[in-house]
C-alpha positions in Angstrom: -6.6 8.3 228.6 -7.6 4.9 230.0 -7.2 2.5 227.1 -8.1 -1.2 226.8 -6.3 -3.3 224.1 -7.8 -6.7 223.2 -5.2 -8.9 221.5 -5.7 -12.7 221.7 -2.0 -13.2 220.6 0.1 -10.9 222.8 3.7 -11.8 223.5 6.4 -10.4 225.7 9.9 -10.8 224.2 9.1 -14.2 222.6 8.6 -15.3 219.1 5.7 -13.6 217.2 4.7 -10.1 216.5 6.1 -7.5 219.0 3.8 -4.8 217.7 1.0 -5.1 220.3 3.6 -5.1 223.1 5.4 -2.1 221.6 2.1 -0.2 221.3 1.1 -0.9 224.9 4.5 0.1 226.2 4.4 3.3 224.1 1.0 4.3 225.3 1.9 3.6 229.0 5.1 5.6 228.6 3.1 8.5 227.2 1.1 8.7 230.4 -1.9 6.6 229.5 -3.5 3.9 231.7 -3.3 0.8 229.6 -4.9 -2.6 230.2 -4.3 -5.5 227.7 -6.7 -8.4 227.5 -4.9 -11.4 226.0 -4.9 -15.2 225.7 -2.6 -17.3 227.8 -0.4 -19.2 225.3 1.6 -16.4 223.8 2.4 -14.7 227.1 3.1 -18.0 228.9 6.0 -18.6 226.5 7.9 -15.7 228.0 6.5 -14.9 231.4 5.2 -16.6 234.5 1.4 -16.5 234.4 -0.6 -17.3 237.6 -3.2 -20.0 237.3 -6.8 -19.1 236.9 -9.4 -18.1 234.3 -8.3 -14.5 234.5 -4.8 -13.7 235.7 -3.4 -10.2 236.2 0.2 -9.3 235.3 2.0 -5.9 235.5 4.6 -5.4 232.8 6.5 -2.3 231.8 3.9 0.1 233.2 0.7 -1.5 231.9 -1.6 -4.3 233.1 -2.3 -7.6 231.3 -5.4 -9.6 232.0 -4.4 -13.0 230.8 -7.4 -15.2 230.0 -7.1 -19.0 230.5 -7.6 -19.8 226.8 -5.0 -21.9 225.0 -4.3 -21.4 221.3 -1.6 -23.0 219.2 -1.1 -23.3 215.4 -0.7 -27.1 215.8 -4.3 -27.4 217.0 -6.9 -28.6 214.6 -9.1 -26.1 212.8 -12.1 -27.0 215.0 -10.0 -26.5 218.2 -8.6 -23.2 217.0 -12.2 -22.0 216.1 -13.4 -22.8 219.6 -10.3 -21.1 221.1 -11.3 -18.0 219.2 -14.9 -18.3 220.5 -13.8 -19.0 224.1 -11.4 -16.0 224.1 -14.1 -13.7 222.7 -16.8 -14.8 225.2 -14.5 -14.5 228.1 -13.2 -11.1 226.9 -16.8 -9.8 226.6 -17.5 -10.8 230.2 -14.3 -9.1 231.4 -15.0 -5.9 229.6 -18.4 -5.7 231.2 -16.8 -5.5 234.7 -13.7 -3.4 233.9 -13.5 0.0 235.6 -14.5 2.8 233.3 -12.2 3.4 230.4 -12.1 5.9 227.6 -11.6 3.8 224.5 -11.1 0.1 223.6 -9.2 -1.4 220.7 -10.3 -4.8 219.4 -7.7 -6.4 217.0 -8.8 -8.9 214.4 -8.0 -11.8 213.7 -10.2 -13.4 214.8 -13.2 -11.6 213.5 -15.2 -12.7 216.5 -13.2 -10.1 218.6 -15.5 -7.5 217.1 -18.1 -8.7 219.5 -16.0 -7.4 222.3 -16.2 -4.0 220.6 -20.0 -4.3 220.5 -20.0 -4.9 224.2 -18.0 -1.7 224.6 -20.4 0.2 222.3 -23.8 -1.1 223.6 -23.2 -2.3 227.2 -20.5 0.1 228.4 -21.6 3.0 226.1 -17.9 3.6 225.4 -16.1 4.0 222.0 -14.1 1.3 220.4 -11.6 1.1 217.5 -11.3 -2.0 215.2 -7.9 -3.0 214.1 -8.1 -4.9 210.8 -5.3 -7.3 210.2 -7.1 -9.7 207.8 -10.3 -9.7 205.8 -12.3 -12.3 207.7 -14.6 -14.0 206.6 -13.6 -13.2 203.0 -10.1 -14.8 203.2 -11.2 -17.9 205.1 -14.0 -18.5 202.6 -11.9 -17.9 199.6 -9.3 -20.3 200.9 -12.0 -22.9 201.8 -11.3 -22.9 205.6 -14.9 -21.8 205.8 -17.0 -23.8 203.3 -20.6 -23.0 204.2 -22.1 -20.2 202.1 -24.7 -19.6 204.8 -22.1 -19.2 207.5 -20.1 -16.9 205.2 -23.1 -14.6 204.8 -23.8 -14.6 208.5 -20.1 -13.8 209.3 -20.2 -11.0 206.6 -23.2 -9.5 208.3 -21.3 -9.3 211.6 -18.2 -8.0 209.8 -20.0 -5.1 208.3 -21.9 -4.5 211.6 -18.5 -4.2 213.4 -17.2 -1.8 210.7 -20.3 0.4 211.1 -20.3 0.5 214.9 -16.5 1.1 215.4 -15.6 4.7 216.0 -12.5 4.1 213.7 -11.0 1.3 211.7 -7.2 1.0 211.5 -6.0 -1.4 208.8 -2.4 -2.7 208.4 -2.7 -2.4 204.6 -3.6 0.5 202.3 -5.2 -1.9 200.0 -7.6 -2.9 202.8 -8.5 0.8 203.2 -9.2 1.1 199.5 -11.4 -1.9 199.4 -13.4 -0.7 202.4 -14.0 2.6 200.6 -15.1 0.6 197.6 -17.6 -1.2 199.9 -19.1 2.1 200.9 -17.5 2.8 204.3 -16.7 6.4 205.0 -13.0 7.3 204.4 -13.0 9.6 207.4 -13.1 6.7 209.9 -10.5 4.6 208.0 -6.8 4.8 208.9 -3.8 3.1 207.3 -1.4 2.1 210.2 0.9 -0.7 209.2 2.6 -3.0 211.7 5.9 -1.3 211.1 9.2 -2.0 212.9 11.0 -0.9 216.0 13.9 0.8 214.4 16.0 1.1 217.6 16.0 -2.7 217.9 17.9 -2.9 214.6 20.7 -0.6 215.8 23.0 -3.6 216.2 26.0 -5.0 214.5 26.3 -8.2 212.5 26.0 -11.4 214.5 29.3 -12.9 213.4 28.9 -15.7 216.0 25.9 -16.9 214.0 28.0 -17.3 210.9 30.8 -19.1 212.7 28.5 -21.4 214.6 26.9 -22.6 211.4 29.9 -22.7 209.1 28.7 -19.8 207.0 32.0 -17.8 207.1 32.9 -16.9 203.5 29.5 -17.9 202.2 26.9 -15.7 200.5 23.8 -16.2 202.6 20.1 -15.6 201.8 18.0 -15.9 205.0 14.3 -16.7 205.5 13.3 -15.9 209.1 9.8 -16.8 210.1 7.1 -19.4 210.3 7.3 -22.7 208.4 3.6 -23.2 207.7 1.5 -24.2 204.7 0.8 -20.6 203.7 4.5 -19.9 203.5 5.0 -22.3 200.6 8.6 -23.1 201.5 8.7 -26.0 199.0 9.6 -23.1 196.6 13.0 -22.8 198.4 13.6 -26.5 198.1 13.0 -26.4 194.4 15.3 -23.3 194.1 18.0 -25.1 196.0 18.0 -27.9 193.4 19.3 -25.2 191.0 22.0 -24.1 193.4 23.7 -27.5 194.0 26.7 -26.4 192.0 27.0 -23.0 193.6 29.3 -23.9 196.4 29.3 -20.5 198.0 25.6 -19.7 198.0 23.5 -20.8 201.0 19.8 -20.5 201.8 19.2 -20.5 205.6 15.8 -21.0 207.1 15.3 -19.9 210.7 12.1 -20.7 212.5 9.5 -23.4 213.3 6.1 -24.4 212.1 3.8 -27.2 211.2 5.5 -27.9 207.9 9.1 -27.9 209.1 9.6 -31.6 209.8 8.3 -32.5 206.3 10.4 -29.8 204.7 13.6 -31.0 206.4 12.9 -34.6 205.5 12.2 -33.6 201.8 15.4 -31.6 201.6 17.5 -34.4 203.2 16.1 -37.0 200.8 17.3 -34.8 197.9 20.7 -34.2 199.4 20.2 -30.5 199.8 21.2 -30.1 203.4 23.2 -28.6 204.8 24.4 -27.3 201.4 22.8 -25.3 199.9 19.9 -25.4 202.4 20.3 -25.0 206.1 17.4 -25.4 208.5 17.8 -23.8 211.9 15.5 -23.5 215.0 13.7 -20.3 215.9 15.7 -17.8 217.9 14.7 -15.2 220.5 13.4 -12.1 218.9 16.2 -10.0 220.2 18.7 -12.0 218.1 16.9 -11.6 214.8 18.3 -8.1 213.8 21.9 -9.2 214.3 21.3 -12.4 212.3 19.6 -10.5 209.4 22.6 -8.1 209.3 25.0 -11.1 209.2 23.3 -12.3 206.0 23.4 -10.9 202.5 19.8 -11.0 201.4 16.4 -11.6 203.0 13.7 -13.8 201.5 9.9 -13.2 201.5 8.3 -16.5 200.4 4.6 -17.1 200.4 2.0 -19.2 198.5 -0.1 -17.1 196.1 -3.6 -17.6 197.4 -6.7 -15.5 197.9 -6.1 -12.6 200.3 -2.4 -12.4 199.8 -2.5 -9.3 197.7 -3.1 -7.4 200.9 0.1 -8.8 202.4 2.2 -6.5 204.7 3.7 -9.1 206.9 5.9 -8.5 209.9 9.0 -10.0 208.3 8.9 -7.3 205.6 9.5 -4.5 208.0 12.3 -6.3 209.9 14.0 -7.0 206.6 13.8 -3.3 205.6 15.2 -2.2 208.9 18.1 -4.7 208.5 19.3 -2.8 205.4 19.4 -6.0 203.4 18.0 -6.4 199.8 14.7 -8.3 199.8 13.7 -11.1 197.4 10.0 -11.6 197.1 8.1 -14.3 195.2 4.6 -12.8 195.4 2.9 -9.8 193.9 1.3 -8.0 196.9 1.1 -4.6 198.5 4.5 -5.0 200.1 5.9 -5.8 196.6 4.6 -2.4 195.4 6.4 -0.6 198.3 9.6 -2.6 197.5 9.4 -1.8 193.8 8.7 1.9 194.3 11.7 2.2 196.6 13.9 -0.1 194.5 15.0 -2.1 197.6 14.6 -5.6 196.3 13.8 -8.0 193.5 10.8 -10.1 192.5 11.3 -13.8 191.6 8.8 -15.6 189.5 6.5 -17.4 191.9 5.9 -20.3 189.5 9.5 -20.8 188.6 11.8 -21.5 191.6 14.7 -21.6 189.2 14.1 -17.8 188.9 14.9 -17.4 192.5 18.3 -19.1 192.0 18.9 -16.6 189.1 18.0 -13.6 191.3 20.3 -14.8 194.2 23.2 -15.2 191.7 22.5 -11.8 190.4 22.6 -10.2 193.8 25.8 -12.0 194.7 27.5 -10.9 191.5 26.4 -7.2 192.0 27.4 -6.7 195.7 27.5 -2.9 195.4 24.0 -2.5 194.0 22.7 -5.1 196.5 24.1 -2.9 199.3 22.4 0.2 197.9 19.1 -1.7 197.7 19.4 -2.5 201.4 20.1 1.1 202.2 17.1 2.2 200.3 15.0 -0.2 202.2 16.3 1.1 205.5 15.4 4.6 204.4 11.9 3.4 203.6 11.6 1.8 207.0 12.7 5.0 208.7 10.4 7.3 206.7 7.2 5.2 206.5 7.3 2.3 208.9 9.0 3.5 212.1 6.8 2.4 215.0 7.8 5.5 217.0 5.8 7.5 214.4 3.1 4.9 213.9 2.4 4.7 217.6 1.8 8.5 217.7 -0.7 8.0 214.9 -2.4 5.3 217.0 -2.5 7.7 220.0 -4.1 10.4 217.9 -6.8 8.0 216.5 -7.6 6.8 220.1 -7.7 10.4 221.4 -10.2 11.4 218.7 -12.4 8.4 219.4 -12.4 9.1 223.1 -13.1 12.8 222.5 -16.0 12.0 220.2 -17.6 10.0 223.0 -17.1 12.9 225.5 -18.6 15.4 223.0 -21.6 13.1 222.5 -22.1 12.9 226.2 -21.9 16.7 226.7 -24.4 17.2 223.8 -26.9 14.9 225.4 
């Protein structure tokens, strides 16, 4: 097949989700002709990108059309909105002039990328698949990022139009699938394909150098690896650390960057919580993450409980599972249900940070059971969330969408 993948945020070996790259590489390796349409910022962090409005790269057997649209989480809401719009408009134009392909995938967020799918459907007369990673505009309206009721209704009209016109919808959460069925969309076109994890990337040993470099030898370490933004609610860890001041051998290590990091570090320092029991570290290359996770004793999933979070199946969850470490979550969400069914972690009260301190002490005191939790999580990753299996499911969905178009052409 000739496949077009539209991902505004597409990275090659840098921080961020590796799933789009892994999917493109898998499809190219399976013999398909793959073209990725992406924004510039994520790729420029890890590869040389020629100047220009549309730059072409060749990576690992597939092409990338890198559009000259900058996007960064530090940008204002208005600038991020216009970055979404600019990427969408430029992608629509590019799709109009691409050589003929068999199927296109448009991945949301942003919701506006669905317009690229409509260009495929109505201008190119070719099928498209909508990947749903967030319920826009519902989540943005519920969280008051979008405040206009009129704009919400207009955006909802387009959202449902996209769902109707896509040949298939692939959602990263089963709860999203269930809600789409409740809204009247046919189950036959809905597919649950979570982000998953590259299991082979976690076939590494413990990164003992990480422990030595940060004076963690002999300490019991709970790690949070990921973004330090508002939605992550990492003040919860600062409050929990207050309860761990007298636990000399328990450390909470935060690895990553984000808009809230400077404030969090300043707050922790003002309370005398760094470097014990809290330790803030910069982001590391993606390739180091598996070894760091294995060098720690537990992994932390911390988020603010806000509208839309019940669908949560975040990238960190899958990495944590694959690392064979017990997971501690402070939010009731879909991932919590998976964790509870597999008995691979514990839930801390999201409104009581002191409960997190209790859970960490409990895991430290019960090392054998904590190890078994981690192993059960690893089995869950291998059985349900291995990207090698999920990519095959993607390939099957795309083949059916492309075959449906060919059948329609023959029938006409």
